[in-house]
N, C-alpha and C positions, 0 to 999 in steps of 0.2 A: 505495500499498499503507499502512495505517497507519502512526502511526511507533510506536515505542516505548514499550512502560510505561512512567512517566514516573520506577520506580526511584527517587529522589531523597526520599522520604521518611525523615528521622531512625526509624532501629527502635528502637523499644521498650525504655527502660535502658541503654541503647551511644551511643559517636558514630560505630558502623559506620550504611553507608548498606545497603539492599537491591543494592547493584552489589556493592559491596566484598563482602560475604557471599559472591555466586555465584562471585565467583573461584575459588569451590573447583572447580568447575563442566569448570575451565578445560581440553580436552582431553577430559573424560568424555564416552565414548561414550551416548548416551538415545534411547532410542525410546519415539517417544509414540503410540498408539495412538490414532484419530479426530483426527487433527493438522491435518486439512486446513477446519476447523470455525470458527469465532467466536474461543473460548476456545483452541483447540489451536493456531491459525495465529500466537494471539498470545506462548501460552507459544514455541513455536517462537522466534519470534524474539525475545525475551529470552533465551532458550539459545544461542542463536545469539551472540547481543552476550556472552553470559560464553564464550565459547571455547567451547562442547562440540559435539562433532561428533553433530548429531541425523538420525534418519532418523524418518520418518513411514512408519507404515503405518493408510492411508486407501482407504474404496471409492468415493471420492469423488463418492457420488450422493445424497448428501440435502437437496439443493440442484437445485433444478431452474434451466435458462437457466444465467446467469454470477456462480451463487453464490459458489461454492469459487474461484473466480478475482478477487471481491471482497477474499474473504479475504488471494489473495495468496501460502497458503505455497512453493507450485511457483515463487515468483520468490524466494522467500528462503533460498536458498542452502543448505538440508538436503535428504537423498535421499527423494526422494516416492517408495516402494511404491506401486500403487494391489493393493489387495488385500482379506482379508475376514480377520475373529480368527479366525474357525473352520477356517480354513484351518491346519493343528497344523504342519505341511512349511513355509512360509510365516513364518507363528509362529516357531516355532523356527530357523528359519536368519537370523533378525533378532536373536531374543533370545540365541544362542550367544555371541555378542562384545559384547553389553549390558553397561552398570556400572548403569545405572540406567533404569525404567518408567514410565513415563505411563500409565495404561490410562486413555483416556476417549474410545473410542470405545463407543455405544450405539445402539439406538434412540431418540433425546432428542426425545422430544413427548410429554405427558400424552395431547393428543385421541389423535394416531397410536395410540400402547399400546393404549390404550382401543378403538379400533375392529381392528387387526389384532393382538391376543395373540399369536397366532400367532411374529410376524413378533419384538417385542420377547423374548419366551420365545429364537428362535435367537440375536438379536444380544447380547441381556442377561445373559442365561445361562449359553447354551453360548459365547459367545463368551468368557465372562469367563471358566468353566471352562479353553477352552483358552490362553487367555495367563497362568492360575496355573499349568498345569498345566508350561506352557514355562518358565515363570522358575522355577515349582522343580527343575528338571532343570539349570539352566546358574548359573555365578557371577554372578547378578545381587545387585548390591548393597543394592538397596532397588524396589522397588515403589509404588508411589501411587496408591491407586486414588480414582478420579471419583466422586465417588455426590452424593446429593443432598440439601436438607433438606424436600422432600419424605416424606423417611422419616418425619418427625413428623407428620405426615398435621395433621388439626385440635390436634393436642395435646390436653393433660386438657378432658374433655364439661363439668367443674360451674365451671370460669374464663371470666368476664364477661371480653370487653377482649381487645385487644391480647397474646398472648400471648409471653414470651419462651422460647426453646427452648434448653435446656441437654442434652450430648449424652449427658448418661446418662440420659439422663431415658426412661421406656416409649414406646415410639415404634408407630402406629398407621397407616399407611399408607393412605388410601381410592384408588387409581388402581393398576392393571397398572404404570405405569412405578415407581412407589415402591415399586413389590412388590419388584421385578427389580432394584430398585440395593439395597433391604435385603439380597437375597436373597446379593448381590454381596458386600456387607461381612463377611453372616456367612462368608461362604464364604472367603472372602480370608483371614481370623483363624484356618477351620481350617487353609488348606494351604499357609501362608506364614508364616516367624517362625524361630523357634530351630531346631528340629525338619528345616526345610529347607534353612536358612545362607542364605534371603532376608528379608531386613529386609520389612514394610510400612507405611503409613499409608495413612492414610484422610483423605480433604479430603470435607467436606459442605456443594456449593455453593449459597448462596443465591439469589434472584432478580438472574440476570445481563444486562446489558445493555451497549451501547456503539455507538461508529462502527464498525466499519461494517453491521452487524445490520442482517438481514432476517427478512423470517418466512413459514412455509415454509406452502403451500393446507390451509385446513383446519386449524389451530392456534388454539389464542388463546392460548397461552403469550408473553412476550417482548412486555410492554405496551407498555413506548414505541417502539420501531419500530412495533404495529398501531396504537396510538395519534392520533402522529407521521404514519403515510402518510395514513390516515383524514381527518385534517383536513390534512392537503397537498391531498388529493385533491376535497377540497371534500364531506366524507363528514362525516358526525356519528361522532364518534369513541362506540363502543360501551362502556358500562360493564357489562359483565354482571355479573349479583346484586346490582347499582346500584353499584357499585366502592366498596364497601363492603371489598372483601379486603383485609389487610393484608400486603405485600409487603416484605421487605427488600434492596434496590435494591442491589444492590454491582455495578460497575463493569469492564468483560470485564481492563482494564489492573491493576486491583487481586488480581484473580484470581491472571492469569497470576503476577504476584509471588508468591501465596502460596503455589502450588502450586510454582512453584521450590522455597523455599526447604522447603518438604516433601521434598524431596527431598533435601537437604543436614541438615536442626537435628541432634542427635543425638537432642535430647527427643521425637521426634517418633516413631521407632521403636516401633512396634505401636499407636500412638495415633489417635484420631477428632478431628478438629479444624471446627470452625465456619469457614466462610468468608462470610462473611458484616459487614454494616457497624457494627450492633451498635443500629441505630435503625427504626423503623419508617414505612413511608407506604404510605398508601393506595391504590387503583387510581384514585381519585374526585382526592388530591391532585395525581396524575400526571399524569392530561389538563390539572387549573389551572395545574402548570408548563410545560404546550406550548401550549396557548391564546391567548398572548400572542402569539407566532409568528406565530398566522395568525388574522387579522383577521378576525370573522362566525363561526367557529365554535362548532359547538354538540353539546349531549352526546344520548342516551338510554340508556336505558335497557333491559337484554337480559335473557332468563335464565340461571343461573350456571350453566357446562356439567357433564357429568360427571364426576367427578373432582377438580373444581377446589376446591383447599382451601382454607380461609378464611385461612387463613396465619399467619403469626408474624412474629420478627426472632428473631436468633442474639443467645445470648452469647457473647460473642469476649471472656472472660476467660480461658480455653487457648488459643487459638489466639495471645493478646498474651505469654502465658507460653513455649509449647513453639518457634512459630515468631517469635518477639520481632518480631512484624510487625500493626501494625492498616491496615484501608483509611484512605484519602487521599485520594478524592475523592470530596467531599459528593451528592447528588443532582443538587440544584440546577443546579448545572457540570456534571457527567455530562450531564442532560436538555438543557446549552445545547445541548455539544460536541455532542451525536449528531443535533439537530436543526440546526443549523448547518450538521453534515454533509451533511443530507437537501439541504438548500435549496442547497447551493453543489454539489452532485451531482444533475444533471438526471435521468440513468440511474438512481439507484440503485432507484426503483419497479419492481419485479417485474412484468414484459409482462402475468402471468397476475393478479396485482391489477389493474391498472389495466383490463383489457378486464373484468373482474366490473364495478368501480363505475363503466366507464366514463368519461367527461366531468365533470369537475367543474361543481360547478351552480354556473349563473350564467354558465358558460364561452359 
């Protein structure tokens, strides 16, 4: 199982650490929907290390083979309930005694949502509605909704070059997934807050990466593992659309910290913040960071998939103010950590991917 998030960076403007601030969660009862995935499992580990009593609700079917086993949530000491967020009885039974909720469960893949908008609707819209209804019924102190930078789409059409995305700018989602996330944000604001007695906060994740992330079949998301695995298998790194798209790559350890802090920071009540580094990185730049670890690696240009945004990077002023936090892992360091984990873990490559690509060229 991966190590716990670093939690040692100084908090903006104070001498406190993330770890010391999370002491407020000691003995708190926290429900994490979708806690079996990459971010969820890392968040659960952090919450557990802070002394929280954590329950995970997850279908545990988002990855083939042993994906969830790799993330390790079942070994992390949290209570694991295998179930669906659309099941009101199950969700209500868990939220009845919860102090805090992190709603991260989703059909969380742009390509998959484009292929199957019906599944996206059921998981991301119906499921969110059930969670919100149950949170409003019981004395939950705060619900943190996990949203996505995809709600920004391509940003302003009259702006050239990498765009910085501010929380209050107009939103133009360009994919089914992004549209479902934007709906979830609006519905959360409508249903929770002063009238329900349950506070809410919204965190918009930018491009999450980090060991032991593995891709899903048919997906074009998560470029760090995709490019790394292509290079490891001796295949060309595919630069969709030429690799000019910009992403704000945020390490999963940093994402877990920001999400946990959103549960307890008073200023976050009713607010939305970006969770990113505030620095743009192109897909091509990521390939350049990976290439030295795989001598002879090469690149090819492929079409940009439907719904894949040109991207941008986060304005992080609000997260520094309201979360009193900033990301601590630079992209170069994070990519190196991922590649070294991949090289040290021979069974990390999914069977379906190895079979699709066949034997490495030159083997």
